[in-house]
C-alpha positions as CSV (number, residue, x, y, z in Angstrom):
1,X,96.5,116.2,81.8
2,X,99.9,117.4,81.9
3,X,102.9,114.9,82.8
4,X,105.0,116.3,84.7
5,X,108.9,116.9,84.4
6,X,110.9,114.7,86.5
7,X,115.2,115.9,86.3
8,X,117.7,112.9,85.5
9,X,118.2,112.4,89.6
10,X,120.7,109.6,88.6
11,X,123.4,111.5,86.3
12,X,123.3,113.6,89.3
13,X,124.3,111.4,91.6
14,X,126.8,109.6,89.3
15,X,128.2,113.4,88.7
16,X,131.9,114.0,89.6
17,X,132.5,117.0,92.1
18,X,134.8,119.1,90.4
19,X,137.4,121.0,93.0
20,X,139.0,123.3,90.6
21,X,138.8,126.4,91.0
22,X,136.1,125.7,93.6
23,X,133.8,122.5,94.5
24,X,131.1,122.3,91.7
25,X,129.0,119.9,90.0
26,X,127.8,120.2,86.6
27,X,125.3,117.6,85.4
28,X,124.1,118.3,80.9
29,X,120.9,116.9,80.0
30,X,119.4,117.2,83.3
31,X,116.2,117.8,82.5
32,X,115.8,116.1,78.8
33,X,115.3,117.1,75.6
34,X,112.2,116.6,75.0
35,X,111.5,118.2,78.8
36,X,113.6,120.5,77.6
37,X,111.0,121.3,74.9
38,X,108.3,121.2,76.9
39,X,109.6,123.7,79.7
40,X,110.7,126.5,77.1
41,X,107.4,126.8,75.7
42,X,105.4,126.7,78.5
43,X,107.7,129.3,80.4
44,X,106.2,132.8,81.2
45,X,106.3,136.0,79.6
46,X,109.7,137.9,81.4
47,X,108.8,141.9,81.2
48,X,111.8,142.7,81.9
49,X,115.4,141.4,83.3
50,X,116.0,140.4,87.2
51,X,114.9,137.7,89.4
52,X,111.4,136.8,90.0
53,X,110.0,134.4,92.1
54,X,107.2,131.8,91.4
55,X,104.8,134.0,93.0
56,X,105.1,137.0,90.9
57,X,104.3,135.0,87.8
58,X,101.8,133.2,85.9
59,X,103.0,129.8,85.7
60,X,101.8,127.3,84.0
61,X,101.2,123.8,85.9
62,X,104.5,122.1,84.1
63,X,106.3,125.1,85.6
64,X,104.9,125.2,88.5
65,X,105.4,121.5,89.2
66,X,108.5,121.3,88.3
67,X,109.5,124.5,90.5
68,X,108.1,122.4,93.3
69,X,109.9,119.0,92.1
70,X,112.9,121.6,92.4
71,X,112.1,122.7,96.3
72,X,111.6,119.3,97.3
73,X,113.5,116.8,99.1
74,X,115.4,114.4,96.5
75,X,117.4,117.4,95.3
76,X,118.2,118.9,98.5
77,X,119.1,114.8,99.6
78,X,121.2,114.4,96.8
79,X,123.1,117.8,96.7
80,X,123.9,117.2,100.7
81,X,125.2,113.6,100.1
82,X,127.5,115.1,97.3
83,X,129.1,117.6,99.0
84,X,129.1,116.5,102.4
85,X,126.3,119.4,103.7
86,X,123.5,119.3,106.3
87,X,120.9,120.9,104.9
88,X,117.8,119.3,106.8
89,X,115.5,122.3,107.6
90,X,117.6,124.7,105.6
91,X,115.2,127.3,104.0
92,X,115.1,128.0,100.4
93,X,114.6,130.4,97.9
94,X,113.7,130.1,94.2
95,X,113.5,132.8,91.4
96,X,113.3,132.6,87.8
97,X,114.9,135.0,85.4
98,X,114.1,135.3,81.5
99,X,116.2,138.1,80.3
100,X,119.7,139.0,81.0
101,X,120.6,143.2,81.2
102,X,123.7,145.0,80.9
103,X,124.8,145.0,84.2
104,X,124.3,141.4,84.8
105,X,127.1,138.9,85.1
106,X,129.2,141.0,87.2
107,X,131.9,139.3,89.0
108,X,130.5,138.4,92.5
109,X,129.8,136.0,94.8
110,X,126.8,135.3,96.4
111,X,125.4,136.4,99.5
112,X,127.1,134.3,102.6
113,X,123.8,133.9,103.8
114,X,123.1,131.4,100.4
115,X,124.8,127.9,101.7
116,X,124.2,126.4,98.6
117,X,123.4,128.3,94.5
118,X,122.2,125.6,92.4
119,X,121.4,127.0,88.8
120,X,119.0,125.2,86.0
121,X,119.3,126.2,82.5
122,X,116.2,126.2,80.4
123,X,117.5,127.4,76.8
124,X,117.8,125.7,73.4
125,X,121.3,125.2,72.7
126,X,122.0,127.5,69.7
127,X,124.4,129.4,68.1
128,X,123.4,132.6,70.3
129,X,126.1,131.2,72.6
130,X,128.8,130.0,70.6
131,X,130.2,134.0,70.9
132,X,130.7,132.7,75.1
133,X,128.3,135.8,76.1
134,X,126.2,134.9,78.5
135,X,128.0,131.7,79.5
136,X,128.9,131.3,83.3
137,X,132.4,131.3,83.7
138,X,134.0,129.8,87.5
139,X,136.8,132.3,87.9
140,X,139.8,132.2,89.7
141,X,140.0,135.5,91.4
142,X,137.2,138.3,91.5
143,X,139.1,140.6,89.0
144,X,139.3,139.2,85.6
145,X,136.5,137.3,83.5
146,X,138.8,135.3,81.5
147,X,140.7,134.0,84.4
148,X,138.1,131.3,84.8
149,X,138.6,127.2,85.0
150,X,135.4,126.1,84.1
151,X,132.5,127.6,81.6
152,X,129.2,126.5,81.4
153,X,126.9,127.8,78.5
154,X,123.0,127.9,79.6
155,X,121.6,125.4,77.2
156,X,120.4,121.6,77.4
157,X,118.9,121.5,80.4
158,X,122.0,122.1,82.3
159,X,122.2,122.1,85.9
160,X,125.1,123.8,88.0
161,X,125.6,123.2,92.1
162,X,128.5,124.7,93.8
163,X,128.2,125.6,97.9
164,X,129.6,128.9,98.4
165,X,132.6,130.2,100.3
166,X,134.9,132.8,100.2
167,X,136.7,132.3,96.6
168,X,133.5,131.3,94.7
169,X,133.9,133.8,92.5
170,X,131.6,133.3,89.1
171,X,130.2,135.8,86.2
172,X,129.7,136.1,82.4
173,X,130.8,138.2,79.7
174,X,128.1,141.0,78.9
175,X,125.2,139.7,77.2
176,X,121.7,141.1,77.1
177,X,118.7,138.9,75.6
178,X,116.5,136.4,76.3
179,X,118.4,133.8,79.4
180,X,115.9,131.3,81.0
181,X,117.3,130.3,84.4
182,X,116.0,128.9,87.5
183,X,117.8,129.3,90.5
184,X,117.8,127.6,93.9
185,X,119.1,128.7,96.8
186,X,119.5,126.6,100.3
187,X,119.8,129.2,102.7
188,X,121.4,129.6,106.4
189,X,119.3,130.2,109.4
190,X,120.1,133.2,110.9
191,X,118.7,137.0,110.6
192,X,120.9,137.1,107.9
193,X,118.6,135.3,105.6
194,X,115.9,135.8,107.4
195,X,116.2,139.9,106.1
196,X,117.2,138.5,102.3
197,X,113.9,136.3,102.7
198,X,111.9,138.9,103.6
199,X,112.9,141.4,100.3
200,X,112.4,138.3,98.6
201,X,109.0,138.2,99.6
202,X,108.5,142.1,99.7
203,X,110.0,142.1,95.8
204,X,107.2,139.4,94.9
205,X,104.4,141.6,96.1
206,X,106.1,144.6,94.1
207,X,106.3,142.4,90.7
208,X,102.7,141.5,91.1
209,X,101.3,145.0,91.7
210,X,103.7,145.8,88.5
211,X,102.7,142.8,86.4
212,X,98.9,144.0,87.7
213,X,99.6,147.8,86.2
């Protein structure tokens, strides 16, 4: 019997909302050390870079249960209360990444149909990240990756949450290699969001066929 991973919701509830350079909350060890080791060992093999919907991957029971937990009401309700948002009925979109490519991490804002971005990092802290490559930076503008207010190392089960807006620029210095991330978005309920969800489902089908081949 698999013992499910229970995130540290109390730590998220107690986390401060920082405002520089835009509202966000960071929760180190949202996934505890023992659960993190189990999660890393249970992650699927990612054939290439890019984002994979759960339906395109062969997930272990542990990771499948973690995905269901993250898409559940408890996380949604805490985030809604913390940022003063109404997320009731907001569609969710969840993807997993296992590798970062040279073209990833360029400065960007997330799509306007993504109301909130939630990033969960499932990597063990080691010397890989001491050069700051692959560490997500919350930026003061769209032009300079070195002009950042906060840097988040993608380690130790850290959770990062931020509502998307006109100034939510972020990115990281070039990094190529293993970098495990679960991304969850609460979406708007409009035609643009529905279009992105349709692309998401098409991507799932394409990647399933690619893996089967």
